[in-house]
Steps between C-alpha positions, in 0.01 A plus 500: 500500500629840408481731801481856367300766686298746293619791711866436415444423132530856369825560685641177359404569138806695390762286677337189358505620142852636543614159611348352186673740264396859456258683726163579348470868417203711407523824308232761454507706179568816697801353682779527243779446753384149584478364146579129490850407384386208284299492176146374524276308265211746516474834324366835614315451824464128443666273748817320406489204733481221240875498444599430859387292798123529439547326167639196674246521778219493246640236269687267732393548862444158652156583641205681333441704815835671458432588137161655577638664814746694285209633296341616823828662602524690172135609513532624856796716404313635198209614717723692738663720236595506136824323460736569214711190539581206719808283524562189704769260389602164639848355436479231233636229727233569763230538234580167339493325836167650603319503168622212281423536132155369411499555126180667385282385786380850587517702174146639533553638848833656404357668188209635704742642755696677228177644366410597855831680534444702184181656634540854625287533812385282783140551380585356157679213662206435731267477200728251330537277807173442679465526879515156651803410294707780655456636851687782670593257775700311241798715585520327838446159343777572247752602759416218741520248216828648385646475849377146550593359160842654460641460849746774407551603860657162572733532200597864547873565511628570847749762615773575588698380198872529430658529156858517376590831336857470369701416814236632739197335656198731515207429731147612410233516769225573245467548124609844372222745426700792354771373269753702303607319182791611282565428132292345226579136565404512867187707433400242238552218749287668765223561244511139379473377858176695536639748753421832331288603798804474730709753303553834673751627244707396200822642362733446207231445235439851364511505122502121479148415612435344157711200608254410776234239428166534671166677493558855369307659785717319757821618335367854460419517872837379624610762756829620352659723760833545317608443142825309547675365810359648823682676780453393861299814569266428209444145622427611856251751364281213378475355852570143384532187709692303234728548198572254219811595302845368412860607519544736203123462458420770757721405794831691487762567766577836338145629551450352846203298378584161651305232685695580819418871480132431434490266798599791723163653411308179555473422126549137401652414162566216261798506260476353150714188532681532166638836617653362821824428312567874498551505878621150575502136393191310395432165338563472123213654308221265393124513461485395866628850575183645348278240662653588838387860447143392424488260795629770735244753376229237544601454863539873564157594362313193622434362151714189519264280299471759225877531476548123499249466219683764296837332559360166384365658182831671423696179561280317252563763232876497560504120477312520170761734350789293631348187352473658157857634482688235698639317197537804273822455297626856547494765773510846338707781649275769653563849634271693731510867398367783717580869453590408142322792335823706508871437440568510877612172664197271525365312799515123458476200732743258663415144598330602828229715338151369425530577128806272474311220674212537253746475209642173636159347567386601152787312339740789442832632634556836663810660344597644842446187708863517607415809709404394855252781556147594407459816288825660383630775269697373202664663198405474135840367396449196720146454369631499141775254595254254660273525194149425635262317267196648674451822700234541769381860493342636815478848643220610726464845347642475146294334223679190365474637144719796596765271650498270198545795261804612700654154499448459127663836428815448711792420261708324767225239532437448131674158494315366810279210396193622692528839328560358150206261529280741696441255782350691790279381788308787665405429862325714756680583823292260715561222244879515528534576872377289795119516503188299441549580129854359469370175354335696218845638421638146504234383257563791263876438492457126443250549216729754333824301508347151457183550291522149356479343848166667560360448149576126520324466835202704390447277197482173694 
């Protein structure tokens, strides 16, 4: 028997839904500052609930009472005020466990709910769904059923948790609520983990927002408090309780923005693991380095299952690429080229940078793998001598076409095979640095340098 008192139900609503994924949020048309950070299925004043949890409640909930209770929940909300949008998402792993796929068992009910959502007012919705089918008290039934059937309270992640951040161990008594996130790759990771509502400020993305993948309204609302790397004073001005950055990705001894300095103000931090090599030893770079970041963020924010699910999906994609290129007869020479839109010395990558790892996994060879560092400045004479067969072009703020034009026009590079054969691989910043999009970069590199391996598989 599920023991849930009616008097405590309202107070438990938001924590419950937060534990399941993202808290439900309601937005009135006059309240522009509270607009939801995720796109919705409905248009205008229609509701957009079909895309998220309600869809699964209606189609796959294990008991009819729960499906009809959700309708009562929605109708009750509609009677209280006009609602522009609703969002309530459940992590896929939890969703699949609670609502196993049932094919097309409930197509009629789902289509009716979508039609219900498209109606503008509660009066119109009431006319479409007759009293008796939906009751205002259904909101209580829905929440009680949700509490009883999910048992999320028993599975909720407990605190405190401890995570390794470079050589330090950081203890978290509760999940961060006001996070500062620096640089495109880390912002992308936080967005992909469904944590946009925890962001208090972002930095280092000005002029490069086009590289971010996500709902346009979410990206447009990211609270950029400084264009490039922030000062300590600027960070403190956001009143954060957490910062996610990396060495040379926001943390710098020269500026005084360090995990130790932030800790003096009670601000916890997590350091991008790839960047730890800039301040001390770390294990040789591998995809496990990225997975360690995701696992740590899952523990820090209380979304361990979501992070584990994402790691499993990324591992499967990496294994697929490795399987396709494992027996490739050649491993082309590749150069990573940043700041290559001028004749100034370019930024490339040694064997300890994520881009070099992606080259190796894709079946290629980094021309600077003999450099035991991550991202390094090189000279054009050495580039010409090492004669790359492919060039990865990536610059957060310079269009790849501009960089390619410069490379093609440079006479000292005219004999380089990649230049002669116009072999360029444009990647976004999050695709070639450690992030949830790194595997997309891996797939692009592999398809470019070994197209036959993918064509052969696709044709089987």
